[in-house]
C-alpha positions in Angstrom: -6.1 19.4 64.8 -3.9 16.4 64.0 -6.9 14.7 62.4 -7.4 17.7 60.1 -3.8 17.5 58.8 -4.2 13.8 58.1 -7.4 14.4 56.3 -5.9 17.2 54.2 -2.9 15.0 53.3 -5.2 12.2 52.2 -7.2 14.7 50.1 -4.0 15.9 48.5 -2.6 12.5 47.7 -5.0 11.6 44.8 -4.0 14.8 43.0 -0.3 14.0 43.4 -0.9 10.5 42.1 -2.8 11.8 39.1 -0.1 14.3 38.4 2.8 11.8 38.5 1.0 8.7 37.2 2.5 9.1 33.7 5.9 9.5 35.2 5.6 6.4 37.3 4.4 4.4 34.3 7.2 5.6 32.1 9.7 4.8 34.9 8.2 1.3 35.3 8.3 0.7 31.6 11.9 1.8 31.4 12.8 -0.5 34.4 11.1 -3.4 32.7 13.1 -2.9 29.5 16.3 -2.7 31.6 15.4 -6.0 33.4 14.6 -7.7 30.1 17.9 -6.6 28.7 19.7 -7.9 31.7 17.9 -11.2 31.5 19.0 -11.6 27.9 15.6 -11.3 26.2 16.4 -11.6 22.5 15.8 -8.8 20.1 13.6 -11.1 18.1 11.0 -11.0 20.9 11.1 -7.3 21.2 8.8 -5.2 19.1 10.2 -4.6 15.6 11.6 -1.1 15.1 10.0 0.5 12.0 12.7 2.0 9.7 12.2 5.6 8.8 11.5 6.1 5.1 13.2 8.8 3.3 11.1 12.0 2.9 8.7 11.8 0.0 9.0 14.4 -2.8 6.4 16.1 -4.8 5.7 14.3 -8.2 4.2 16.3 -11.0 3.5 14.7 -14.4 1.9 16.5 -17.3 0.4 14.6 -20.2 2.9 14.2 -23.1 2.4 11.7 -25.9 6.1 10.9 -26.0 6.0 9.7 -22.4 4.0 6.5 -23.3 6.6 3.8 -23.6 6.5 0.1 -24.5 8.7 -0.8 -21.6 6.2 -2.1 -19.1 5.0 -5.5 -17.9 3.0 -6.3 -21.1 4.0 -6.2 -24.7 0.4 -5.2 -25.8 0.5 -2.0 -23.6 2.2 1.4 -23.5 2.9 2.9 -20.0 3.2 6.5 -18.9 5.1 6.6 -15.6 3.8 9.3 -13.3 7.0 9.6 -11.2 5.4 8.2 -8.0 8.0 5.4 -7.5 10.9 7.9 -7.5 9.1 10.4 -5.4 8.1 7.8 -2.8 11.4 5.9 -2.8 9.6 2.7 -4.0 6.6 2.9 -1.6 4.2 3.0 -4.6 4.0 3.4 -8.3 1.4 4.9 -10.6 1.1 4.9 -14.3 -1.4 5.4 -17.2 -1.7 2.3 -19.3 -2.9 2.2 -22.9 -3.8 -1.2 -24.1 -2.9 -1.5 -27.8 -5.9 -2.6 -30.0 -7.3 -4.6 -31.4 -7.4 -7.0 -28.5 -5.8 -10.4 -29.1 -7.3 -12.7 -26.5 -4.6 -15.4 -27.2 -2.0 -12.8 -26.1 -3.8 -11.0 -23.3 -6.0 -13.6 -21.6 -3.3 -15.3 -19.4 -4.2 -16.0 -15.8 -1.7 -14.4 -13.4 -1.3 -12.6 -10.1 0.9 -9.8 -8.8 2.8 -10.1 -5.5 1.7 -6.7 -4.2 0.3 -5.1 -1.1 -2.3 -2.9 -2.9 -3.5 -2.5 -6.5 -6.1 -0.2 -7.8 -7.2 0.5 -11.4 -9.4 3.3 -12.7 -10.7 3.4 -16.3 -9.9 6.8 -17.8 -11.2 6.0 -21.3 -12.8 3.1 -23.2 -13.7 -0.2 -21.6 -12.0 -3.4 -20.4 -13.5 -6.8 -19.6 -11.7 -8.6 -16.8 -11.9 -11.8 -14.9 -11.0 -12.0 -11.2 -11.0 -15.1 -9.0 -14.1 -15.0 -6.8 -15.6 -12.1 -8.8 -16.0 -13.6 -12.3 -16.2 -11.6 -15.5 -16.8 -7.8 -15.1 -17.1 -5.1 -17.7 -15.3 -2.0 -16.5 -16.2 1.2 -18.4 -15.0 4.8 -18.3 -15.2 6.0 -14.7 -15.1 2.4 -13.3 -12.6 1.6 -10.6 -11.6 -1.5 -8.7 -9.1 -2.9 -6.3 -7.4 -6.3 -6.7 -6.5 -7.9 -3.4 -2.9 -9.1 -3.0 -2.1 -12.2 -5.2 -5.6 -12.4 -6.6 -5.7 -14.5 -9.8 -7.0 -12.4 -12.7 -6.8 -11.7 -16.5 -7.9 -9.3 -19.1 -10.5 -10.9 -21.5 -11.1 -8.0 -23.9 -10.8 -4.3 -24.3 -11.7 -1.4 -26.6 -9.1 0.0 -29.0 -9.0 3.3 -27.1 -8.8 2.0 -23.5 -6.7 4.0 -21.0 -6.3 2.9 -17.3 -4.8 4.6 -14.3 -3.1 2.0 -12.1 -1.7 2.5 -8.6 0.4 -0.3 -7.0 2.2 -0.8 -3.7 5.1 -1.4 -3.5 6.7 0.0 -6.7 8.7 -3.2 -7.3 6.8 -6.5 -7.4 6.7 -9.9 -8.9 4.1 -11.1 -11.5 3.4 -14.8 -11.7 1.8 -16.3 -14.8 -0.2 -19.4 -14.2 -0.6 -22.4 -16.5 -3.9 -22.2 -18.5 
């Protein structure tokens, strides 16, 4: 009979181990952290703690002609801010851009890059001819969309008098660097 009890204990043990395996792992992990702290492991070696972003808000923007402003990156463009930067606390920005025609290549065709994490452009109306390093010249027409990898050298070569672009950029605040021709 003693053999049966031993056998039943052995059969019960795997179930107990499975049931508490997460608990033991968590306890071991906690013990490791305590030991590292006691040994003086620097915070620099610890995994970075991600700061919580403020809660995003809803952004609604309806088309109004008076919202197009000449207060953006380029003097030959008017920008309609869509309220994304405020709603996301700077995580992203989005705007509609109207390039003012006729195109003056001497003014617009300047090689530059943006220090961004993400940039996407969608042609709402008209067309724009671009140059991107590694891609070459591309004619983008109504309905065309493209991404520009971070810090890619690019320029606008030409555009129609009625061109409108939707641009989404992360983060909202970024640096633009113009390169010598």
